[in-house]
C-alpha positions, 0 to 999 in steps of 0.5 A: 270719802264718797257719797253713800249712794256711790257705794250702795248705801243710803245717806238718808238711812245713815242719818239714823245713826247720829240721834241714837248715839246722841241718846247715849250721851244725853242719857249720861250712859256715855261721854262721847262716841265716834262712829265710822262706816266704810264700804268698797274702800270709801268712807260714807259715815264719820260722825262724833257726838259728845265729849272726850273730856267732859270736865274740860268741855272738850268734844270728841274729834276726828283725831281723838286718841283712844285706849283700844285695849283688846283691839290691840290683839288683832294688830299683834296677831297680824305681826305674828302672821307676818313672821309666819309668812317669812317661814320662821315657824308653823302654826303648830310650832311649840312656843318653847322653840322660841321661849324655852320657859314654856317647855314642860308647862304645868296644868291644873286639874279641873278642880284646881286641887292638883298641879300636873304635867301638861300632856301637850305643848303650847303651840303658836296656834294655841296662843292665836286662838286663846286655847293655850290655857292662859287666862286673865286672872278670873279662872278659879280661886287657886289660879286667880291668886297666882295671877294676882301675886305675879303682878303682871304688866307693870309699866317699865317691866321688860316684856321678857320678865313678864312672860317668864312669870307667866310660864311659872303659873300652871295652865287652866287646862290642857292646851287646845282643850277649850277657849279661855280668854287671857294673856296669850296675845301678850306672849305673842308680843314677846314671840315677835320680839324674839323671832324678829330680834327687835323690841316688839314696839319697834317691830310694830312701828317699823313693819306695820304702823309706818307702812300703813301711816298709822301715825297715832297708834302706839304704846304711849301718848307723847306730851304734844298729843296729850290734849287729844287723849280721851278721858276714861269713864265708867258707870257707877253702881247707881247707873250714873257715870264716873270718869277717870282721866290720865293726868295731863300735868305732873303730880307730886307723889305716886298716890292717886288723887280723887277730885269730885267735879260737877258734871254738865247740869243738862246731863244726868251723869255725875262724874268723879274724876280719878287722876292717875298715870301721870306723865313720865320724866319725858312728859309722855304717858306710857303703857306696858307693851304687851300687845294684848291690850295696851295700844292707843289709836285713832279712828283714822289709824284703825280704819287703815288697819281694817281696810288693809285686812278687807283688801286682803293684806294690802293698802295703797300699794303696800302689802302687809300680808298675802291674801291667803294669810288673811283668809287663814286668819279669818277662818273659824279655827276653834269651835267654828267661831274664833279665828287667828285673832278675831271672832268669826260669824259662822252662821250657826247658833251653836256647834250643835246645829247645822243652821246656815243663817247668821244668828242674832247679828246682821253681819254676813257669814265670814265677817270678823270682829273684836272689841276693847274693854273701854267700849271700842269695836270694829267689824269687817264684812268681806261679803258686803265690802263693809267696815264698821268702827265705834270708838268711845271710852266707857265699859258696858256699851254692848247695846250701842254696839248692837244698835250701830251694827243694825243701823249700818246694815239697814242703810245698805241699799244693795 
């Protein structure tokens, strides 16, 4: 922690962040929000508003555990690049060199009326840049049906089995042809498992989380931490908020139980709690360890991960990656806007213009970022030596992200 003025930030302007975030809570659009700003290695803003569990009147706190969903992807990508540094493969190495099932992949034609032999091999770079042709199940009727039938990412299913199912599904397009967001990073998790010779979860724990002191980041929430695990909410069709929370006590049977609960009378939200995913026999909640979207984490943990990247791969004397590797990751490899695990601010409104100034964002050219489906967001601005992090547990919060970014940059005094 540091006084904002010590690192070129206005404390007075930082005070504008809290009331704007509070408005989202007061209006019933979000249950609670945690925001962090760090500059030059010092945290200058760390604030919480609202609740992690509205029904039980539990506020968001510094150590609240959040589902970070797709903010798992940068972590998995770093794990891949650690193995890249060790010389196990090159970026253009075919995935089939390590996962034989990916040899001789099939691909749909544009209309998805015909299945053809893929002309190009899926490479590790294709997976890192989401250009392999793997999707999330919203890529056309024929392809969507195959993804639904495969029933991927079930807790307790071995990662190897899931990846083998994926290899039987035709690609959405030829590898490298275009960007299609999907399960590529989950395949990378299995790649790490095969190359390292240890379970993916173990690799992350021993090679990344322990060295970075990320003590709460995992694919599970143990019993002793369940009280810190935030409830998950979503907006109803009427624009009100309804919530779902992983049940903290064991329930009889596997069916989901719905329970209507009155919300805070001072709030505009009407909450509906869906109790699901009860703890397992060992009293923990466990998610599928695919690497594309199943990690949970805290703000302090994820800030340590971000600071390591901003530092060029090092934190507190421990080196995770070489500086050159971090630079390679944040280079815009695809269409000038996507790197190896992050989106990149390239300063162009589109690939058809030569404009050099950033468009519709206060971030500096070269900044990189990503978010998660439950509303989490981070960005790293190397030019300004700046990190921003927003943690919440509700979808459809893009406006809060944009306002947080603007307010953060408005607070910079140098």
